[in-house]
Each structure stands twice: as C-alpha cells, then as structure tokens.
N, C-alpha and C positions, 0 to 999 in steps of 0.2 A: 494539494501542494499548490503554486502559483508560479509568477514570473517575476523576474526583477524590473526595474524602472531603468532606463538608457535613453540617451538623451544630451541635453544640454547639462554642461555640470550644474549650474544653481537648482534644477528639477531635481538631481540626484542628490543635492544638500538639503531642499526641501523634504524629502524622504527621509533622509538620514535622521533629522532634526524631527521628524513626526513618531520616531520609533526611538528607544532608548539604546546608544550605542556602545553601551557600556557591557555587551555581551561578552562569555567566556570567550576567548579563543584557543585553538589546540585542536586538532582530529583528534576525535574517539574513534578508532577503527574498529568495527565489532570484529569479534574473534570466530565467529560460528563454530567454535570449538571442534575444530576439523580433526579429526583422527579419533575423536572421543564417541563412544557409542551411544546410540540416539537412544533418548528417554524416553521412547515409546518403541517396541520391539515391531519393527517392521512388518513381522508376520500378521500382526495384528489389522495391520489397515491394506496390505498387498495382495491383490490377485494376479496371480500369474495365469495368462492366458492362452498360455501354449495350446492348448488343446480345444480352443474354440474360434469358432469363425467370426471373427470381430469385424470384419469389412463388409459385412453384409448388411442388407436391409431392415432383416429381422432381428431381432436382439435375444440371443443367447438368454433363455429364463433361468439358468443356474446362475449366471453371470449376474444378473438383476437381481436376484433375491438376496445375492454373497452381497452385492454393494449395497442394496437399503440396510443390511443389518451392519455392516462395518460402519457405515456414514452413522447411524443411529447410535452404535455404542463409542465408536471413537472419534468420528466428527472429522475422519478423512478418510478417503478411499484412492489407492493407486492403480491402477490398471496398466501392467510392464507385458511385456512378449505378445503384444497384441499384433504385430504383422500391420499396422494400419498405417497408411500414407497421406490419408485423406483427413482434412479438416471437416468436410460432410461427414464420416463416420464417426470422428473424434466427438463431434458436437451431437451426433447423436446418442451416444454412450454418456455423457455428460447432463443429456436430458433425463435420465432416469433418475438424478436428483436433484436438479435444477430444471424446474419445469417450466417456469415463466424467466427467459433472458432481459437484462435489463441494458438502457443505453448508458454511455459514462460521459453523462451529464452534470456539469460542475465539478469536474476531476480536476487533478493537479497536472498529471502528464499530458505532453500533448501527444495523443495515440490515434492511429490511423486504423480502421478497419481491414483486416485482412480476408474474410468472410462471412458474410449474413452479421450478425453481432459477435462475431469473433474478433478481438483488437489485439495488437502488437501490444509489445510489455511497453513502448515509450520511454527506454533508458540505456544509454550509452554502455557498451561493455567494460567500459573504463572505470564506472561507477560502482563503489561499494554502496547496497542498498540498505538500508539500515530494517530491521525488523519493524512492521507494522501493520496496522489494521485496516483494511481497504475502506477508504471515504471514511476515516473519523473524525476530520476534519470538516463535516459539514453535519446537520441536525438529520439529515437521512443517511443512512448508509446501507450496506449491503451483507444478506443473512449468508453467503457464499460466494466462492468464486472457482473457476477451474484451469486449469493450465491443460493445454496439448500441445505435445511436443511435437514437432515438424521436422526440426533439424537437430542434430546435436553430434558434441564430439565426445568420447571414451572420456572420464575424469575431468572432464572441463565445464564450467557454468551451472554448477550444482545450484537448486533451489534449497534454502534451509526453511523450516519451520518452526516454532518456538510454541511449546503446551502453555496454554495461558492462565491454565486452572492453575499450576505451579507456580509459573511469575506472580501472578496474585498474591498465592499463599505466602511466597517467599516474600514479595515487597511490602506487604503491609505489616511484617515485622520488624520493619526499618521504620527510623525516623522520616525520611524522605517519604516514602508509602503513605504513612500517616499524612503526611503535608500535604501531596495531591488529594488524598480523599477528603481532605477540609477544603482545600482551596480551588480543584478543579484546573482546567487548563486553558488558557486564550489562544486561539488560531487567528495567525493575521496572513494573509494571501496579498501577493499583487500582481495583478494581471495586464500585461500590456496591450495597447492596439494595434491589432494586425496591420490595420490601414497604415501605420507609421512605420512599418518596416516592409514595404513591397518593396523588392529588388532590392533590401539593405542586408548587411549581414546579421545573423541571429544567432550567431556562435553563443552569445552571452544572455539569451532570453530563454525562459522556461516555457513560458504557456501564454497566450493571447486570451484575454475576454472570449472573445468569438469562439474559440477553439473550445475553449474550457466549457461553456454552455451551450454550443451549437447556437447561437444567435449571427445575428448583423447588426443589428442595432443598440444604441445604449439604453433605450427602456426596455427592449426584451432580455438585457444582461441582468437590468434592476428586477424584473419580473422574477427571473429565475434564479437570483440570488434570493430574494425573498421566499421564493419556494421551498428554498433549501436552509432556511432559516439563520441565515447571514446578513448582517448591519453591513452599509458599506458606505465608500465616499468614493467622489472622485477627484484624482490630482490633476496636476498640469500632463499632456500631453495625452490627456483620455485614458491616465492609468486608473486602474478601479481596485481599490484597497477592500477586501473583503474582511470581515472579522466575526469570529464566533466565542462565544466562551459558553462553557458545558463543563462536565463532569470528567475527571481523567477516568474514570470508571463507567461501566454501563451494566445494567442488569441483565443477564442472560436467561430467559424464560426456559430453556432446555434445561439447563445446569438449576436452574433457578437460585442463583448467586449472583451477587455483583462481579464482574471481573476488569481486569485492567484492560483499558481500550485507546490507549494513546502511547506514544513515544518520541525518541527524539527525530525521529524520520521527517517531524514538519517543523523541526527547527531549520536554521540555518545551514546545519552541520549536514543535512541532506544532500549539500552542495560541493562538500569537501574534497571529491575525488571526481566530480563532474566537469567533463572538460570544456573549456570558457568560462562557464560559472565560476569555479573555482578559484580564479583569478581573481575575483571581484571579493573588497571586503566584507565582510559579514551585514553591514548595515546598507551594503546595496543587493542583497540577493532575496531573491523573490517570497522566501518564506520566513516569519519569525514567528515565535512561540515562547510565552512567559506562564506563569500561574495566572490562576483566573483572576487574580487582584492585581495582575500588571507586575509583580516582582520578578525578577531575571530569576532564571537556573543559576546556579554555581556550577564551573567546572566539574566539582567533585559529583552534584547531582546527577547531571550528564554522563558521567562514567559510571554510576552507579546504576543507572536506569539503564544503559547497553549492557552491562555485565548481568543483569537481573535476565531479560530476554536469553543473552546468549548461554547463561548455564541450562536453559532448559531446551538445546538444540536439538531436529530432527533432518536429516539429509535427504533429499531426492537425488539421485542420481540419474539424469536425463537419459531415455533411449527412445529412437525415433518411433513413433506409436503410444508412446506412452502418455496416460491421461490422470490428471490429479485433481480430485474434486475435496474443498476445505471448507469447514466450516470458519465464517469470518469472526464469531466470537470465542472460537476454541482455539484458535491459532493463528499469530502472526507469521509474516513470512518475510524473506529478505534475501540476499544472495551478495558472496565476495565477488568484486569485479574477476575478469577471466581474460585470458589471451587466445587470439586464433591464430594458426599459421595459413600462409596462402591455401586456400580451396577448403577451408574449415568453414560450417557455420553453424550457429544456435539460433533456435529459433521455435519460440512457444506462441501458441495462440492463447489468447484470454478472455473467458465467458466469465461474465458478472451475472451472478443471481436475483433474487428479488431485492428490490430496496423495502426498508421500513423505516419509521419513524424513530428516533430515539428517544427512550424516556427516561435517562440518568439512571440513578439509581434508587433502591429502596431500602428505607432503613433499617428494615429487619432482615436484609439478605446478606450481612456480612458475617460469614461464617468462618471466616477464619484472622 
C-alpha cells in the first residue's frame, strides 16, 4: 500500500492524469460472515494453554510439538488462555514456528515497533480492513506472520482469516477468476516525502517513502525499490510512484499448487473507511490497482472478489495473551471496524516471518 499526493492542486491534477480516473465508485464492505460458523473447525488450530506455564523462559515441550503439528497440517495455530501479558514471552512462542523475524521494509502501512521486531498494526479502528496477504504488492513477500494480543475487549476487534485454498477453488470457477489468471494484476503506490510534512497536517497521508523503505535519501529509496522488484518514478514534490506487474496467483510450495494471492485491499477501496483519507476522491488516494494490462476492474468484479474471501471466513476472537501464527499463502486476513468505550483498549503486536522471492505461478499446478 502507499500514500497519496497532497500539496498544490496542480500536482494533484498531475497525479489524476497519470492514472485512469474512471475507477468504479462505491464502497464494497466486507461482511466477514459474522455469526456464521468458521469454515475451519477451531479445535483443529487452537491450543488451550490453561494447564501450561507459558510465561516462563523455558518452552513447554508438549505445546511446542502440538504447535508444529497444527501449523504443518492446518497452516494456522492459535494459543489461548496463556495468561501471558508480556510481548517478550509471546514472541518466544512465535519463534517455535517463525525462526527468523524480518523487518517491515517496503511495506504499505506506517508501522512502529513496539518490541524488538514486533510491530503495531498501523491501522485505525474505524477502518474496515479488507482481506489481504501480507506484502503481496512486492516481488518479495512473507511466508508467515503472527499476532500477539496485548490488550483486548471481549466481543470487539476480532480478526478474520479466509481459507485461501477454498477461495482459489471457488474463484477459478468464475469468468473473473479466469481473467485474473490470464492477465495478472498491476499494483501502483504513491509515497509522499516526509520532509514536506514536518509540523504539517498528515491526516490524509498514508505513508512516506522514507518510512516505507526505512531510508533517508532518494537514492536509498530507489535502491530499496529495485531490491523489492518495483519500477518507480519521481513526481512533483518528491512523491515516489512505484509499480509492480505480477500474477494475481502465486505458487505455494507446501500445497504444491497455485493459489490466489491478491485482493481489493490494494485498490483505492482500502481507504473507503480510513479517517481523513476517505474524504479524498479515489484518484487522489495512495493506492491504485488494475489488471496486469492496465484494464480497470469493474464494480461487479470488485464485489465478486470481496465475496469470494467473505465466504471462507474464520474468526479469531482475541483475549489478552493470545498468539496466532498464520501461513501467509494459506490464509488472507482482515477485520471489520470496531468501537471502544472510555478505558477500553485493543492492541495487537505483529511479527513478520521470513521473506521469500515470489516465483509467480507454474503452468502444471492449476489443480482446480
């Protein structure tokens, strides 16, 4: 994801001309199938840790083995009733599956570190976060990610996963899925210059290129973009426009099949409920996405895309101390907006697994 251009009206118009402004309008709100049963039985990926000492420096061997088996079989593990309150202890349990934590370089959200390589989620509670695979908009992505629940309110702020194998099978049966298979997708991001906004209003800013790539200079940003497989150009006011044309699907070596690896989360619709940025017209927002040949998505196609992920939902209802570790190929993740009363807090720490170089799809691995 990225950030939009703000500044002089003529520069905004330059950006609007640089992309096709005939994008479909109208918010497509994911339903997350609230109240519907999980498409994966929770007992298959949940470990009740009530009878284990989880906040010790030594890991419980029985829990370790259960975690490894569940992750191998199902692709997600949820530790619950852990009584943990420290990110130090939660991160230690994450390391059972995620051996090498990685940095959030080249990422869309403006995220801060809350503990070592544990990041905040970087999204306001008012925003509906569409299902997405972490860092799908780069040529390098993450094998896995984890969420650590530091603070929670019962019945509020749940996260949803979507079973990507089932999404893939379903969408490939549709003309839209076949069109995605044939054409791929194009990701476009606009990253603003942090120096232009010192002591200025940033309510309509998504991310600066300095923050996204963890750099200080334009030359460093260019090198980081190249490393991430992105093409780029500099627009007025040192706005960095990045672009990646790639497949909408990706080969999953564990499942030995091509799976869906893109979603509407990388379109302007990501900001439809984002405070500040939602007030901008689509052509002035930080994100744009088309088919790989530049053809725009229709409103009907965007609605169909959202619906495919919605049908395969798996809710995660957070309690303090919960830890969820997720295979980024196997599951997309998102959440609805939520509200908090005075004194209520919801905080998740995010840990990112090893990065890998995307390989695209394999011709003989379309098994559905």
